[in-house]
C-alpha positions as CSV (number, residue, x, y, z in Angstrom):
1,X,-22.3,4.1,-16.8
2,X,-22.5,3.6,-13.1
3,X,-20.8,4.3,-9.8
4,X,-19.2,1.4,-7.9
5,X,-20.2,1.6,-4.3
6,X,-22.4,-1.2,-2.8
7,X,-24.7,0.2,-0.2
8,X,-27.2,-1.1,2.3
9,X,-30.9,-0.8,1.3
10,X,-31.6,2.8,0.8
11,X,-34.1,4.7,3.1
12,X,-36.2,6.8,0.7
13,X,-37.1,10.4,1.3
14,X,-39.9,11.4,-1.0
15,X,-40.8,14.7,-2.6
16,X,-43.8,15.7,-4.9
17,X,-46.3,14.1,-2.5
18,X,-44.3,10.9,-2.2
19,X,-44.6,9.7,-5.8
20,X,-42.7,10.1,-9.1
21,X,-44.6,11.3,-12.1
22,X,-45.8,8.3,-14.3
23,X,-44.2,9.2,-17.7
24,X,-41.6,11.6,-19.1
25,X,-43.6,12.9,-22.0
26,X,-46.4,14.5,-20.1
27,X,-44.3,16.3,-17.5
28,X,-44.1,20.0,-18.4
29,X,-40.7,21.9,-18.3
30,X,-40.1,23.2,-14.7
31,X,-38.7,26.6,-15.9
32,X,-38.4,29.0,-18.8
33,X,-35.1,27.8,-20.4
34,X,-34.6,31.3,-21.9
35,X,-33.8,32.7,-18.5
36,X,-29.9,32.5,-17.9
37,X,-28.9,29.6,-15.8
38,X,-25.9,30.8,-13.6
39,X,-24.2,27.4,-13.6
40,X,-24.2,27.5,-17.5
41,X,-22.2,30.8,-17.4
42,X,-18.4,31.2,-17.1
43,X,-17.2,34.2,-15.0
44,X,-16.6,36.1,-18.2
45,X,-20.2,35.6,-19.2
46,X,-21.5,36.6,-15.9
47,X,-19.5,39.8,-16.2
48,X,-21.0,40.4,-19.6
49,X,-24.5,39.9,-18.2
50,X,-24.1,42.2,-15.3
51,X,-22.3,44.7,-17.4
52,X,-25.5,44.8,-19.5
53,X,-27.3,45.7,-16.2
54,X,-24.8,48.6,-15.5
55,X,-22.9,46.7,-12.9
56,X,-19.1,46.8,-12.4
57,X,-17.0,43.6,-13.0
58,X,-16.4,43.1,-9.3
59,X,-20.0,42.5,-8.8
60,X,-19.8,39.5,-11.2
61,X,-16.9,38.1,-9.2
62,X,-18.9,38.4,-6.1
63,X,-21.8,36.5,-7.7
64,X,-19.5,33.8,-9.0
65,X,-17.9,33.4,-5.5
66,X,-21.3,33.1,-3.9
67,X,-22.4,30.5,-6.3
68,X,-19.3,28.3,-6.2
69,X,-17.6,28.9,-2.8
70,X,-20.5,30.0,-0.6
71,X,-22.8,27.4,-2.3
72,X,-25.6,29.9,-2.6
73,X,-28.8,28.4,-4.0
74,X,-30.7,31.6,-4.1
75,X,-29.8,35.3,-4.6
76,X,-31.4,36.1,-1.3
77,X,-28.5,34.7,0.5
78,X,-25.9,36.7,-1.3
79,X,-25.9,39.4,1.4
80,X,-22.6,41.1,0.2
81,X,-24.6,42.3,-2.9
82,X,-26.9,45.3,-2.8
83,X,-30.6,44.5,-2.4
84,X,-31.5,45.9,-5.9
85,X,-29.0,43.6,-7.6
86,X,-30.2,40.5,-5.6
87,X,-33.8,41.3,-6.6
88,X,-32.6,41.6,-10.3
89,X,-30.8,38.3,-10.1
90,X,-33.8,36.6,-8.6
91,X,-36.0,38.0,-11.3
92,X,-33.9,37.5,-14.4
93,X,-31.6,34.5,-13.7
94,X,-31.9,31.0,-12.1
95,X,-29.3,29.2,-10.0
96,X,-31.2,25.9,-9.6
97,X,-32.9,24.1,-12.6
98,X,-32.9,20.6,-11.3
99,X,-36.0,19.5,-9.4
100,X,-35.4,17.1,-6.6
101,X,-37.9,14.3,-7.0
102,X,-36.6,11.8,-4.6
103,X,-33.7,11.4,-2.1
104,X,-32.6,8.0,-0.8
105,X,-30.0,7.4,2.0
106,X,-27.9,4.5,3.2
107,X,-24.9,3.8,5.3
108,X,-26.1,6.1,8.2
109,X,-26.6,8.9,5.7
110,X,-23.1,8.6,4.2
111,X,-24.6,7.5,0.7
112,X,-27.2,9.8,-0.8
113,X,-28.9,9.1,-4.1
114,X,-30.9,11.8,-5.7
115,X,-33.3,11.6,-8.5
116,X,-33.7,14.9,-10.4
117,X,-36.2,16.1,-12.9
118,X,-34.6,18.4,-15.6
119,X,-36.2,21.0,-17.7
120,X,-38.3,19.2,-20.4
121,X,-39.4,16.4,-17.8
122,X,-36.7,13.8,-18.2
123,X,-35.0,12.4,-15.0
124,X,-31.4,11.8,-14.1
125,X,-29.7,10.7,-10.9
126,X,-26.6,11.6,-8.9
127,X,-25.0,9.8,-5.9
128,X,-23.0,11.3,-3.0
129,X,-20.7,8.8,-1.4
130,X,-18.8,9.8,1.8
131,X,-15.9,7.8,2.9
132,X,-13.5,8.2,5.8
133,X,-10.9,9.9,3.5
134,X,-12.9,11.5,0.8
135,X,-16.3,12.6,-0.5
136,X,-17.2,11.6,-4.0
137,X,-20.2,12.5,-6.2
138,X,-21.2,10.5,-9.3
139,X,-23.0,12.6,-11.9
140,X,-24.9,12.1,-15.1
141,X,-24.0,13.7,-18.4
142,X,-27.0,12.7,-20.4
143,X,-30.7,11.6,-19.7
144,X,-30.8,8.0,-21.0
145,X,-27.9,6.6,-23.1
146,X,-27.6,5.5,-26.8
147,X,-24.8,3.0,-26.1
148,X,-27.1,0.0,-25.5
149,X,-24.8,-2.1,-23.2
150,X,-26.7,-5.3,-22.4
151,X,-26.0,-5.1,-18.6
152,X,-26.9,-1.5,-18.1
153,X,-30.4,-0.4,-17.3
154,X,-29.9,3.2,-18.6
155,X,-29.1,1.9,-22.0
156,X,-32.6,0.5,-22.3
157,X,-34.0,4.0,-22.2
158,X,-32.2,5.1,-25.3
159,X,-30.8,8.7,-25.5
160,X,-33.5,11.2,-24.3
161,X,-31.2,14.3,-24.4
162,X,-27.8,15.7,-23.5
163,X,-27.4,17.7,-20.4
164,X,-26.1,21.2,-20.5
165,X,-22.9,22.1,-18.8
166,X,-24.9,23.8,-16.0
167,X,-27.1,20.8,-15.4
168,X,-23.9,18.7,-14.9
169,X,-22.4,21.3,-12.7
170,X,-25.5,21.7,-10.7
171,X,-25.4,18.0,-9.7
172,X,-21.9,18.6,-8.2
173,X,-23.1,21.7,-6.3
174,X,-26.1,19.7,-4.9
175,X,-23.5,17.2,-3.5
176,X,-21.4,20.0,-2.0
177,X,-24.6,21.4,-0.2
178,X,-25.6,17.9,0.8
179,X,-22.3,17.6,2.7
180,X,-23.3,20.6,4.6
181,X,-26.7,19.1,5.3
182,X,-24.9,15.9,6.6
183,X,-22.8,17.9,9.0
184,X,-25.9,19.7,10.3
185,X,-27.8,16.3,10.7
186,X,-24.7,14.9,12.6
187,X,-24.8,17.9,15.1
188,X,-28.4,17.1,15.7
189,X,-27.7,13.4,16.2
190,X,-29.6,12.3,13.1
191,X,-26.6,10.8,11.2
192,X,-23.0,10.0,11.4
193,X,-20.7,13.0,11.1
194,X,-18.7,13.1,7.8
195,X,-15.0,12.7,8.2
196,X,-14.3,15.2,5.4
197,X,-15.2,18.8,5.2
198,X,-15.7,19.3,1.5
199,X,-16.3,17.6,-1.7
200,X,-13.1,15.9,-2.9
201,X,-13.9,13.9,-6.1
202,X,-16.2,14.0,-9.0
203,X,-16.7,11.0,-11.3
204,X,-18.6,11.3,-14.5
205,X,-20.1,7.8,-14.3
206,X,-23.7,8.4,-14.0
207,X,-26.3,8.2,-16.7
208,X,-25.0,8.7,-20.3
209,X,-21.8,8.6,-22.2
210,X,-19.8,11.7,-21.5
211,X,-17.9,11.6,-24.8
212,X,-21.2,11.7,-26.7
213,X,-21.8,15.1,-25.0
214,X,-18.2,16.1,-25.1
215,X,-18.4,20.0,-25.5
216,X,-20.9,20.5,-22.7
217,X,-19.3,17.9,-20.4
218,X,-15.9,19.6,-20.9
219,X,-17.4,23.0,-20.2
220,X,-18.5,21.5,-16.9
221,X,-15.0,20.1,-16.2
222,X,-13.5,23.6,-16.8
223,X,-16.1,25.2,-14.5
224,X,-15.4,22.7,-11.7
225,X,-11.6,23.2,-12.1
226,X,-11.7,27.0,-12.2
227,X,-9.5,28.3,-9.3
228,X,-11.9,31.2,-8.8
229,X,-14.8,28.7,-8.3
230,X,-14.9,25.3,-6.9
231,X,-11.2,24.8,-7.7
232,X,-11.2,21.1,-8.0
233,X,-7.8,19.6,-9.2
234,X,-7.4,17.4,-12.3
235,X,-6.7,14.4,-10.1
236,X,-10.1,14.9,-8.4
237,X,-12.0,14.5,-11.7
238,X,-12.5,11.1,-13.4
239,X,-14.5,10.4,-16.6
240,X,-15.7,6.9,-17.6
241,X,-16.3,6.0,-21.2
242,X,-17.7,2.8,-22.9
243,X,-14.6,3.1,-25.2
244,X,-15.4,5.9,-27.6
245,X,-11.9,6.2,-29.2
246,X,-12.4,9.6,-30.7
247,X,-13.2,10.9,-27.3
248,X,-10.2,9.3,-25.7
249,X,-7.9,10.8,-28.3
250,X,-9.5,14.2,-27.8
251,X,-9.1,14.0,-24.1
252,X,-5.4,13.2,-24.5
253,X,-5.0,16.6,-26.3
254,X,-6.7,18.6,-23.5
255,X,-4.5,20.8,-21.3
256,X,-6.2,19.5,-18.1
257,X,-5.1,15.8,-17.5
258,X,-8.1,14.4,-15.7
259,X,-8.4,10.7,-14.9
260,X,-9.8,8.2,-17.3
261,X,-11.7,5.0,-16.7
262,X,-12.8,2.7,-19.5
263,X,-15.7,0.1,-19.4
264,X,-14.0,-3.0,-20.8
265,X,-16.0,-6.0,-19.4
266,X,-14.6,-8.6,-21.8
267,X,-11.1,-9.8,-22.9
268,X,-12.0,-10.4,-26.5
269,X,-13.8,-8.7,-29.4
270,X,-16.5,-11.4,-30.0
271,X,-17.8,-11.2,-26.4
272,X,-17.4,-7.5,-26.1
273,X,-19.3,-6.8,-29.2
274,X,-22.1,-9.0,-27.9
275,X,-22.2,-7.1,-24.6
276,X,-21.3,-3.6,-25.9
277,X,-22.3,-2.6,-29.4
278,X,-19.7,0.2,-29.5
279,X,-17.1,-2.5,-29.9
280,X,-18.3,-3.1,-33.5
281,X,-17.1,0.4,-34.3
282,X,-14.0,0.6,-31.9
283,X,-12.7,-2.9,-31.4
284,X,-10.3,-3.7,-28.6
285,X,-7.1,-3.1,-30.5
286,X,-8.1,0.4,-31.5
287,X,-9.4,1.1,-28.0
288,X,-6.0,0.0,-26.4
289,X,-4.0,2.0,-28.9
290,X,-6.0,5.1,-28.1
291,X,-5.6,4.4,-24.4
292,X,-1.8,4.1,-24.7
293,X,-1.7,7.4,-26.5
294,X,-3.6,8.9,-23.6
295,X,-1.2,7.4,-21.1
296,X,1.8,8.6,-23.2
297,X,0.4,12.1,-23.3
298,X,-0.7,12.4,-19.7
299,X,1.4,9.9,-17.8
300,X,-1.8,8.9,-15.9
301,X,-2.8,5.4,-14.9
302,X,-6.0,4.3,-16.6
303,X,-8.7,2.3,-14.9
304,X,-10.4,-0.5,-16.8
305,X,-13.9,-1.4,-15.4
306,X,-14.9,-5.1,-15.5
307,X,-18.4,-6.1,-14.4
308,X,-18.4,-9.7,-13.4
309,X,-21.4,-11.7,-15.0
310,X,-22.0,-15.3,-14.0
311,X,-20.9,-17.7,-16.8
312,X,-20.5,-14.9,-19.2
313,X,-17.1,-13.1,-18.6
314,X,-15.9,-14.5,-15.3
315,X,-14.0,-17.7,-16.0
316,X,-10.4,-18.3,-14.9
317,X,-9.5,-18.5,-18.7
318,X,-11.0,-15.1,-19.3
319,X,-9.3,-13.7,-16.3
320,X,-5.9,-15.0,-17.8
321,X,-6.8,-13.5,-21.1
322,X,-7.6,-10.1,-19.5
323,X,-4.2,-10.1,-17.7
324,X,-2.4,-10.9,-21.0
325,X,-4.4,-8.3,-22.9
326,X,-3.4,-5.5,-20.4
327,X,0.1,-6.7,-19.5
328,X,2.6,-3.9,-19.5
329,X,0.1,-1.0,-19.6
330,X,0.0,1.6,-16.9
331,X,-3.5,0.6,-15.7
332,X,-5.7,-0.6,-12.9
333,X,-8.6,-3.2,-13.2
334,X,-11.7,-2.6,-11.2
335,X,-13.6,-5.8,-10.7
336,X,-17.2,-4.9,-10.1
337,X,-20.1,-7.1,-8.8
338,X,-23.0,-6.6,-11.1
339,X,-26.3,-4.9,-9.9
340,X,-29.1,-7.0,-11.6
341,X,-31.2,-5.3,-14.2
342,X,-34.8,-6.6,-14.4
343,X,-35.3,-8.5,-17.6
344,X,-31.7,-8.8,-18.4
345,X,-30.7,-12.5,-19.2
346,X,-27.6,-12.1,-17.0
347,X,-26.6,-13.1,-13.5
348,X,-24.3,-11.8,-10.8
349,X,-21.1,-13.9,-10.4
350,X,-21.0,-16.0,-7.3
351,X,-18.5,-14.9,-4.8
352,X,-16.3,-18.1,-5.4
353,X,-16.1,-17.3,-9.0
354,X,-15.3,-13.6,-8.3
355,X,-12.4,-14.6,-6.0
356,X,-11.1,-17.2,-8.4
357,X,-11.1,-14.6,-11.2
358,X,-9.2,-12.2,-9.0
359,X,-6.7,-14.8,-8.2
360,X,-6.0,-15.7,-11.8
361,X,-5.8,-12.1,-13.0
362,X,-2.3,-11.2,-13.7
363,X,-0.3,-8.6,-15.6
364,X,-2.4,-5.6,-14.3
365,X,-3.0,-4.0,-10.9
366,X,-6.5,-4.8,-9.8
367,X,-9.0,-4.6,-7.0
368,X,-12.4,-6.1,-6.1
369,X,-15.0,-3.6,-5.0
370,X,-16.4,-4.8,-1.7
371,X,-20.1,-5.4,-1.4
372,X,-21.7,-3.5,1.5
373,X,-25.3,-4.8,1.1
374,X,-27.8,-6.2,-1.2
375,X,-28.4,-3.0,-3.2
376,X,-25.9,-0.9,-4.9
377,X,-25.9,2.9,-4.7
378,X,-25.0,3.2,-8.3
379,X,-25.7,5.9,-10.9
380,X,-26.9,4.7,-14.3
381,X,-29.2,2.0,-12.9
382,X,-32.2,4.1,-13.5
383,X,-34.9,2.5,-15.5
384,X,-38.4,3.9,-15.1
385,X,-41.2,1.3,-15.8
386,X,-44.4,3.2,-15.5
387,X,-42.9,5.3,-12.8
388,X,-39.4,6.2,-11.6
389,X,-37.1,3.5,-10.3
390,X,-33.9,4.5,-8.7
């Protein structure tokens, strides 16, 4: 999975002495995972935790509000709580569990890509992208990915582990705080001022397949949507899948109709199976049937992602086939310039071929994501090779 914003070359900001650790397996856990992680807990669960400490329910609501609306990263800043409770929270719970290893910036600070180490030593990444009319964060749901798509660097890692709901939520909260940092930098003349005041969109398009970690991912969705917390609307949340039909059908039954994006990348089964192994289990006909059921249930337009690869899936004939395949479906096609993966026997489509593909494509609304530089600020392109590469 990957976000779809092209960025100028990132300016890195290093942590841990300037270097990433050399290998996952030898990095010790950064925390005692038995200590409650507040982002993992619902309001009801925080009420139960504090009730065990002899605290009234309203204190739990104060904690929840501090974490999600005040963006507190430490109990010390929760000054509406009595000092003994703040001290107990600091001693017996954790808010942050992700360790920021590296931060890269581009576009005058409007694009910010973070590399986090998670408990256990694996690394994941998140990207904050600020536009004139919105601020979007792309987050990961797994460390690594088992899907094995040939064009994706993350798939080469294999699946390392699923993220908890709290680890997913924490990436979003990092982005919300980073927006505040961006405003402070703008006031100091260090970066451009963001046009938006708060985080407007979350896309689950980072490392991993969200539907392969469905329960924890959905807990994160519900936490982000909670009106007593961050209060993000369903239209502000988008999940991207490689085409796991069982997950699409399950999503169609959920009460919260969030947006759905599907990685398609080929107009026929033979090519798609070559590029995306999941197609052998869920061929295109099954995928489109499940997608139509989702549309019927939610009345939401679906986005199909299509990465353009030179001489692989970018011919005018394939554009026509794609248009015919999706004709009549309530959908949108996102044409995406590929970010090269070292060692992959693939190439980025030349611009003339991209424009020709776009011209031929008929039968579905579509757009071409505009390149903004030589390097893309996309999640899911993480592929450590002796160290951490973002």
